[in-house]
py3Dmol code that shows the C-alpha trace and the ligand (Angstrom):
import py3Dmol

protein = """\
ATOM      1  CA  UNK A   1      11.630 -13.823  -6.181  1.00  0.00           C
ATOM      2  CA  UNK A   2       8.915 -11.214  -6.227  1.00  0.00           C
ATOM      3  CA  UNK A   3       9.110  -7.791  -7.909  1.00  0.00           C
ATOM      4  CA  UNK A   4       6.628  -5.389  -6.318  1.00  0.00           C
ATOM      5  CA  UNK A   5       6.194  -2.248  -8.412  1.00  0.00           C
ATOM      6  CA  UNK A   6       4.454   1.019  -8.075  1.00  0.00           C
ATOM      7  CA  UNK A   7       2.214   1.956 -11.078  1.00  0.00           C
ATOM      8  CA  UNK A   8       1.803   5.706 -11.499  1.00  0.00           C
ATOM      9  CA  UNK A   9       4.960   7.613 -12.123  1.00  0.00           C
ATOM     10  CA  UNK A  10       6.839   4.376 -12.790  1.00  0.00           C
ATOM     11  CA  UNK A  11       4.974   2.402 -15.433  1.00  0.00           C
ATOM     12  CA  UNK A  12       2.290   4.950 -16.440  1.00  0.00           C
ATOM     13  CA  UNK A  13       1.421   8.634 -15.849  1.00  0.00           C
ATOM     14  CA  UNK A  14      -0.635   9.741 -12.833  1.00  0.00           C
ATOM     15  CA  UNK A  15      -4.359   9.322 -13.605  1.00  0.00           C
ATOM     16  CA  UNK A  16      -6.012  11.886 -11.255  1.00  0.00           C
ATOM     17  CA  UNK A  17      -4.218  14.949 -12.809  1.00  0.00           C
ATOM     18  CA  UNK A  18      -5.456  13.809 -16.233  1.00  0.00           C
ATOM     19  CA  UNK A  19      -9.015  13.860 -14.860  1.00  0.00           C
ATOM     20  CA  UNK A  20      -8.443  17.220 -13.143  1.00  0.00           C
ATOM     21  CA  UNK A  21      -7.191  18.849 -16.336  1.00  0.00           C
ATOM     22  CA  UNK A  22     -10.002  17.400 -18.487  1.00  0.00           C
ATOM     23  CA  UNK A  23     -12.936  18.174 -16.200  1.00  0.00           C
ATOM     24  CA  UNK A  24     -11.520  21.360 -14.759  1.00  0.00           C
ATOM     25  CA  UNK A  25     -11.781  20.025 -11.177  1.00  0.00           C
ATOM     26  CA  UNK A  26      -8.788  21.273  -9.176  1.00  0.00           C
ATOM     27  CA  UNK A  27      -9.354  18.805  -6.313  1.00  0.00           C
ATOM     28  CA  UNK A  28      -8.642  15.922  -8.734  1.00  0.00           C
ATOM     29  CA  UNK A  29      -5.232  17.364  -9.532  1.00  0.00           C
ATOM     30  CA  UNK A  30      -4.138  17.671  -5.910  1.00  0.00           C
ATOM     31  CA  UNK A  31      -1.623  15.070  -4.891  1.00  0.00           C
ATOM     32  CA  UNK A  32      -0.197  13.689  -1.676  1.00  0.00           C
ATOM     33  CA  UNK A  33       2.382  16.422  -2.016  1.00  0.00           C
ATOM     34  CA  UNK A  34      -0.413  18.995  -1.478  1.00  0.00           C
ATOM     35  CA  UNK A  35      -2.373  16.998   1.116  1.00  0.00           C
ATOM     36  CA  UNK A  36      -0.275  14.467   3.029  1.00  0.00           C
ATOM     37  CA  UNK A  37      -3.270  12.524   4.325  1.00  0.00           C
ATOM     38  CA  UNK A  38      -4.422  10.243   1.454  1.00  0.00           C
ATOM     39  CA  UNK A  39      -7.778   9.541   3.120  1.00  0.00           C
ATOM     40  CA  UNK A  40      -8.532  13.284   3.293  1.00  0.00           C
ATOM     41  CA  UNK A  41      -7.348  13.781  -0.249  1.00  0.00           C
ATOM     42  CA  UNK A  42      -9.701  11.026  -1.468  1.00  0.00           C
ATOM     43  CA  UNK A  43     -12.616  12.497   0.481  1.00  0.00           C
ATOM     44  CA  UNK A  44     -11.981  15.813  -1.240  1.00  0.00           C
ATOM     45  CA  UNK A  45     -11.916  14.126  -4.656  1.00  0.00           C
ATOM     46  CA  UNK A  46     -15.155  12.226  -4.006  1.00  0.00           C
ATOM     47  CA  UNK A  47     -16.940  15.402  -2.855  1.00  0.00           C
ATOM     48  CA  UNK A  48     -15.636  17.293  -5.889  1.00  0.00           C
ATOM     49  CA  UNK A  49     -16.880  14.504  -8.210  1.00  0.00           C
ATOM     50  CA  UNK A  50     -20.342  14.720  -6.638  1.00  0.00           C
ATOM     51  CA  UNK A  51     -20.364  18.513  -6.953  1.00  0.00           C
ATOM     52  CA  UNK A  52     -19.371  18.351 -10.620  1.00  0.00           C
ATOM     53  CA  UNK A  53     -22.029  15.583 -11.169  1.00  0.00           C
ATOM     54  CA  UNK A  54     -19.429  13.210 -12.438  1.00  0.00           C
ATOM     55  CA  UNK A  55     -20.094   9.514 -12.174  1.00  0.00           C
ATOM     56  CA  UNK A  56     -17.599   6.695 -12.178  1.00  0.00           C
ATOM     57  CA  UNK A  57     -18.232   5.906 -15.889  1.00  0.00           C
ATOM     58  CA  UNK A  58     -17.502   9.585 -16.722  1.00  0.00           C
ATOM     59  CA  UNK A  59     -14.131   9.319 -15.010  1.00  0.00           C
ATOM     60  CA  UNK A  60     -13.449   5.852 -16.355  1.00  0.00           C
ATOM     61  CA  UNK A  61     -13.741   7.060 -19.978  1.00  0.00           C
ATOM     62  CA  UNK A  62     -10.642   9.153 -19.384  1.00  0.00           C
ATOM     63  CA  UNK A  63      -8.852   6.865 -16.951  1.00  0.00           C
ATOM     64  CA  UNK A  64      -9.187   3.883 -19.291  1.00  0.00           C
ATOM     65  CA  UNK A  65      -7.550   5.855 -22.101  1.00  0.00           C
ATOM     66  CA  UNK A  66      -4.363   6.374 -20.146  1.00  0.00           C
ATOM     67  CA  UNK A  67      -1.487   4.518 -21.830  1.00  0.00           C
ATOM     68  CA  UNK A  68       1.543   2.975 -20.166  1.00  0.00           C
ATOM     69  CA  UNK A  69       4.888   4.714 -20.587  1.00  0.00           C
ATOM     70  CA  UNK A  70       6.740   3.585 -23.741  1.00  0.00           C
ATOM     71  CA  UNK A  71       8.690   0.441 -22.963  1.00  0.00           C
ATOM     72  CA  UNK A  72       6.801  -0.363 -19.726  1.00  0.00           C
ATOM     73  CA  UNK A  73       5.089  -3.445 -21.169  1.00  0.00           C
ATOM     74  CA  UNK A  74       8.371  -4.796 -22.502  1.00  0.00           C
ATOM     75  CA  UNK A  75      10.039  -4.051 -19.196  1.00  0.00           C
ATOM     76  CA  UNK A  76       7.462  -6.133 -17.352  1.00  0.00           C
ATOM     77  CA  UNK A  77       7.815  -8.921 -19.898  1.00  0.00           C
ATOM     78  CA  UNK A  78      11.544  -9.108 -19.228  1.00  0.00           C
ATOM     79  CA  UNK A  79      10.986  -8.912 -15.475  1.00  0.00           C
ATOM     80  CA  UNK A  80       8.573 -11.819 -15.601  1.00  0.00           C
ATOM     81  CA  UNK A  81      11.337 -14.071 -16.825  1.00  0.00           C
ATOM     82  CA  UNK A  82      13.118 -13.381 -13.511  1.00  0.00           C
ATOM     83  CA  UNK A  83      10.285 -13.916 -11.062  1.00  0.00           C
ATOM     84  CA  UNK A  84       6.736 -12.996 -10.059  1.00  0.00           C
ATOM     85  CA  UNK A  85       5.684  -9.457 -10.773  1.00  0.00           C
ATOM     86  CA  UNK A  86       2.979  -7.597  -8.854  1.00  0.00           C
ATOM     87  CA  UNK A  87       1.836  -3.986  -8.995  1.00  0.00           C
ATOM     88  CA  UNK A  88       1.005  -2.548  -5.611  1.00  0.00           C
ATOM     89  CA  UNK A  89      -0.610   0.851  -6.039  1.00  0.00           C
ATOM     90  CA  UNK A  90      -2.719   3.519  -4.366  1.00  0.00           C
ATOM     91  CA  UNK A  91      -4.770   3.704  -7.560  1.00  0.00           C
ATOM     92  CA  UNK A  92      -8.248   2.213  -7.890  1.00  0.00           C
ATOM     93  CA  UNK A  93      -9.114  -1.034  -9.653  1.00  0.00           C
ATOM     94  CA  UNK A  94     -11.997   0.697 -11.443  1.00  0.00           C
ATOM     95  CA  UNK A  95      -9.495   3.133 -13.031  1.00  0.00           C
ATOM     96  CA  UNK A  96      -6.466   0.982 -13.648  1.00  0.00           C
ATOM     97  CA  UNK A  97      -7.542  -2.542 -14.663  1.00  0.00           C
ATOM     98  CA  UNK A  98      -7.359  -1.622 -18.369  1.00  0.00           C
ATOM     99  CA  UNK A  99      -3.922  -0.164 -17.764  1.00  0.00           C
ATOM    100  CA  UNK A 100      -2.852  -3.370 -16.085  1.00  0.00           C
ATOM    101  CA  UNK A 101      -4.176  -5.281 -19.116  1.00  0.00           C
ATOM    102  CA  UNK A 102      -2.198  -2.991 -21.495  1.00  0.00           C
ATOM    103  CA  UNK A 103       0.869  -3.810 -19.417  1.00  0.00           C
ATOM    104  CA  UNK A 104       0.463  -7.475 -20.353  1.00  0.00           C
ATOM    105  CA  UNK A 105      -2.158  -8.406 -17.756  1.00  0.00           C
ATOM    106  CA  UNK A 106      -0.058  -7.494 -14.800  1.00  0.00           C
ATOM    107  CA  UNK A 107      -1.297  -8.481 -11.320  1.00  0.00           C
ATOM    108  CA  UNK A 108      -2.709  -5.347  -9.740  1.00  0.00           C
ATOM    109  CA  UNK A 109      -3.299  -4.775  -6.021  1.00  0.00           C
ATOM    110  CA  UNK A 110      -5.181  -1.520  -5.571  1.00  0.00           C
ATOM    111  CA  UNK A 111      -8.097   0.208  -3.813  1.00  0.00           C
ATOM    112  CA  UNK A 112     -11.830   0.125  -4.674  1.00  0.00           C
ATOM    113  CA  UNK A 113     -14.585   2.710  -4.917  1.00  0.00           C
ATOM    114  CA  UNK A 114     -17.978   2.473  -3.286  1.00  0.00           C
ATOM    115  CA  UNK A 115     -20.874   3.398  -5.587  1.00  0.00           C
ATOM    116  CA  UNK A 116     -24.603   4.069  -5.438  1.00  0.00           C
ATOM    117  CA  UNK A 117     -26.984   2.470  -7.924  1.00  0.00           C
ATOM    118  CA  UNK A 118     -26.526   5.345 -10.388  1.00  0.00           C
ATOM    119  CA  UNK A 119     -22.730   4.901 -10.587  1.00  0.00           C
ATOM    120  CA  UNK A 120     -21.970   7.896  -8.385  1.00  0.00           C
ATOM    121  CA  UNK A 121     -18.965   7.516  -6.135  1.00  0.00           C
ATOM    122  CA  UNK A 122     -20.044   7.585  -2.511  1.00  0.00           C
ATOM    123  CA  UNK A 123     -16.813   6.441  -0.897  1.00  0.00           C
ATOM    124  CA  UNK A 124     -13.812   4.198  -1.177  1.00  0.00           C
ATOM    125  CA  UNK A 125     -12.093   1.269   0.460  1.00  0.00           C
ATOM    126  CA  UNK A 126      -8.388   1.820   0.951  1.00  0.00           C
ATOM    127  CA  UNK A 127      -7.099  -1.673   0.939  1.00  0.00           C
ATOM    128  CA  UNK A 128      -3.559  -0.749  -0.029  1.00  0.00           C
ATOM    129  CA  UNK A 129      -2.880   2.436   1.967  1.00  0.00           C
ATOM    130  CA  UNK A 130      -0.678   1.557   4.923  1.00  0.00           C
ATOM    131  CA  UNK A 131      -0.738  -2.116   3.940  1.00  0.00           C
ATOM    132  CA  UNK A 132       2.227  -2.206   1.600  1.00  0.00           C
ATOM    133  CA  UNK A 133       4.606  -3.236   4.373  1.00  0.00           C
ATOM    134  CA  UNK A 134       2.273  -6.054   5.393  1.00  0.00           C
ATOM    135  CA  UNK A 135       1.981  -7.337   1.834  1.00  0.00           C
ATOM    136  CA  UNK A 136       5.775  -7.415   1.527  1.00  0.00           C
ATOM    137  CA  UNK A 137       6.224  -9.130   4.884  1.00  0.00           C
ATOM    138  CA  UNK A 138       3.604 -11.674   3.829  1.00  0.00           C
ATOM    139  CA  UNK A 139       5.721 -12.513   0.769  1.00  0.00           C
ATOM    140  CA  UNK A 140       8.866 -12.564   2.861  1.00  0.00           C
ATOM    141  CA  UNK A 141       7.403 -14.957   5.497  1.00  0.00           C
ATOM    142  CA  UNK A 142       6.406 -17.242   2.626  1.00  0.00           C
ATOM    143  CA  UNK A 143      10.147 -17.438   1.789  1.00  0.00           C
ATOM    144  CA  UNK A 144      10.340 -15.003  -1.106  1.00  0.00           C
ATOM    145  CA  UNK A 145      12.954 -12.359  -1.567  1.00  0.00           C
ATOM    146  CA  UNK A 146      11.281  -9.091  -2.548  1.00  0.00           C
ATOM    147  CA  UNK A 147      12.580  -6.307  -4.753  1.00  0.00           C
ATOM    148  CA  UNK A 148      10.433  -3.170  -4.937  1.00  0.00           C
ATOM    149  CA  UNK A 149      10.416  -0.052  -7.041  1.00  0.00           C
ATOM    150  CA  UNK A 150       8.651   3.266  -6.492  1.00  0.00           C
ATOM    151  CA  UNK A 151       8.941   6.988  -7.039  1.00  0.00           C
ATOM    152  CA  UNK A 152       7.154   8.746  -4.216  1.00  0.00           C
ATOM    153  CA  UNK A 153       6.614   8.931  -0.479  1.00  0.00           C
ATOM    154  CA  UNK A 154       3.577   6.664  -0.688  1.00  0.00           C
ATOM    155  CA  UNK A 155       6.006   3.894  -1.590  1.00  0.00           C
ATOM    156  CA  UNK A 156       8.166   4.451   1.468  1.00  0.00           C
ATOM    157  CA  UNK A 157       6.947   1.483   3.528  1.00  0.00           C
ATOM    158  CA  UNK A 158       7.092  -0.772   0.444  1.00  0.00           C
ATOM    159  CA  UNK A 159      10.682   0.197  -0.219  1.00  0.00           C
ATOM    160  CA  UNK A 160      11.752   0.099   3.427  1.00  0.00           C
ATOM    161  CA  UNK A 161      10.311  -3.341   4.063  1.00  0.00           C
ATOM    162  CA  UNK A 162      11.632  -5.103   0.951  1.00  0.00           C
ATOM    163  CA  UNK A 163      15.051  -6.713   0.398  1.00  0.00           C
ATOM    164  CA  UNK A 164      16.064  -4.669  -2.657  1.00  0.00           C
ATOM    165  CA  UNK A 165      14.630  -1.149  -2.908  1.00  0.00           C
ATOM    166  CA  UNK A 166      14.875   0.647  -6.279  1.00  0.00           C
ATOM    167  CA  UNK A 167      14.149   4.388  -6.375  1.00  0.00           C
ATOM    168  CA  UNK A 168      12.666   5.295  -9.758  1.00  0.00           C
ATOM    169  CA  UNK A 169      13.063   9.011 -10.519  1.00  0.00           C
ATOM    170  CA  UNK A 170      12.246   9.635  -6.848  1.00  0.00           C
ATOM    171  CA  UNK A 171      10.865  12.803  -5.358  1.00  0.00           C
ATOM    172  CA  UNK A 172      13.500  14.441  -3.167  1.00  0.00           C
ATOM    173  CA  UNK A 173      11.874  13.513   0.114  1.00  0.00           C
ATOM    174  CA  UNK A 174      12.000   9.802  -0.848  1.00  0.00           C
ATOM    175  CA  UNK A 175      15.592   9.916  -2.047  1.00  0.00           C
ATOM    176  CA  UNK A 176      16.555  11.461   1.326  1.00  0.00           C
ATOM    177  CA  UNK A 177      15.219   8.345   3.087  1.00  0.00           C
ATOM    178  CA  UNK A 178      17.718   6.167   1.178  1.00  0.00           C
ATOM    179  CA  UNK A 179      21.020   8.026   1.261  1.00  0.00           C
ATOM    180  CA  UNK A 180      23.024   5.031   0.049  1.00  0.00           C
ATOM    181  CA  UNK A 181      20.825   4.233  -2.959  1.00  0.00           C
ATOM    182  CA  UNK A 182      21.518   5.578  -6.429  1.00  0.00           C
ATOM    183  CA  UNK A 183      18.180   6.343  -8.109  1.00  0.00           C
ATOM    184  CA  UNK A 184      17.474   4.943 -11.577  1.00  0.00           C
ATOM    185  CA  UNK A 185      16.218   7.278 -14.272  1.00  0.00           C
ATOM    186  CA  UNK A 186      14.797   4.921 -16.851  1.00  0.00           C
ATOM    187  CA  UNK A 187      13.350   1.420 -17.212  1.00  0.00           C
ATOM    188  CA  UNK A 188      16.488   0.026 -18.868  1.00  0.00           C
ATOM    189  CA  UNK A 189      18.600   0.954 -15.805  1.00  0.00           C
ATOM    190  CA  UNK A 190      15.831  -0.295 -13.530  1.00  0.00           C
ATOM    191  CA  UNK A 191      15.977  -3.690 -15.256  1.00  0.00           C
ATOM    192  CA  UNK A 192      19.727  -3.875 -14.793  1.00  0.00           C
ATOM    193  CA  UNK A 193      19.365  -3.191 -11.111  1.00  0.00           C
ATOM    194  CA  UNK A 194      16.597  -5.759 -10.657  1.00  0.00           C
ATOM    195  CA  UNK A 195      18.611  -8.361 -12.615  1.00  0.00           C
ATOM    196  CA  UNK A 196      21.466  -7.701 -10.248  1.00  0.00           C
ATOM    197  CA  UNK A 197      19.173  -8.251  -7.271  1.00  0.00           C
ATOM    198  CA  UNK A 198      18.019 -11.537  -8.755  1.00  0.00           C
ATOM    199  CA  UNK A 199      21.659 -12.598  -9.335  1.00  0.00           C
ATOM    200  CA  UNK A 200      22.464 -11.883  -5.671  1.00  0.00           C
ATOM    201  CA  UNK A 201      19.492 -13.952  -4.520  1.00  0.00           C
ATOM    202  CA  UNK A 202      20.545 -16.831  -6.795  1.00  0.00           C
ATOM    203  CA  UNK A 203      24.167 -16.699  -5.593  1.00  0.00           C
ATOM    204  CA  UNK A 204      23.153 -16.761  -1.945  1.00  0.00           C
ATOM    205  CA  UNK A 205      21.110 -19.887  -2.658  1.00  0.00           C
ATOM    206  CA  UNK A 206      18.136 -18.608  -0.796  1.00  0.00           C
ATOM    207  CA  UNK A 207      14.608 -19.479  -1.777  1.00  0.00           C
ATOM    208  CA  UNK A 208      14.242 -16.709  -4.310  1.00  0.00           C
ATOM    209  CA  UNK A 209      11.854 -17.987  -6.903  1.00  0.00           C
TER     210      UNK A 209
END
"""
ligand_1 = """\
1
MG
Mg 4.008 6.608 -7.936
"""
view = py3Dmol.view(width=600, height=400)
view.addModel(protein, "pdb")
view.setStyle({"model": 0}, {"cartoon": {"style": "trace"}})
view.addModel(ligand_1, "xyz")
view.setStyle({"model": 1}, {"stick": {}})
view.zoomTo()
view.show()
């Protein structure tokens, strides 16, 4: 069985608003709730970074200091005894690899920046955006059952395409998409729900692990 988890808002705080508050760059603090098109949002952030003369290492100093939520590392440790755990996120590897390490070297699937020779961000490669459903269907066609957990609309395709969606403190628009699902409000309850999913898979005798 595979557990596919969102990162920001589930296992750790959002990184961009931390950068926005520290550097006083409002474009960093905008979210997909302000600008629905993630590509456009990222272009605004890259332009703002250039205008503020901030390089990737400047941003990384802050991003790498972000700590997981209390209990997130232990949560992942317990989940790993039930199956394979992957984090599928709209974050960037250059920001979040240390966070993944702090989470017990979790497997991270995320986007990448494009840089010039001076470390300035010139663009980005969105490998994850719009691909979550494909990643899940890849796992499924290899015979795995997939449980997924996310908190926001950017997790919609992940949650819709998996076998066991778990809504973690979801934004209202996401909760509306799953009228039958009771959201979970903490990682203890999330673990109970994912353990139950695993039990169901085991009982049905399908290839879950
Ligand atoms: Mg999130």
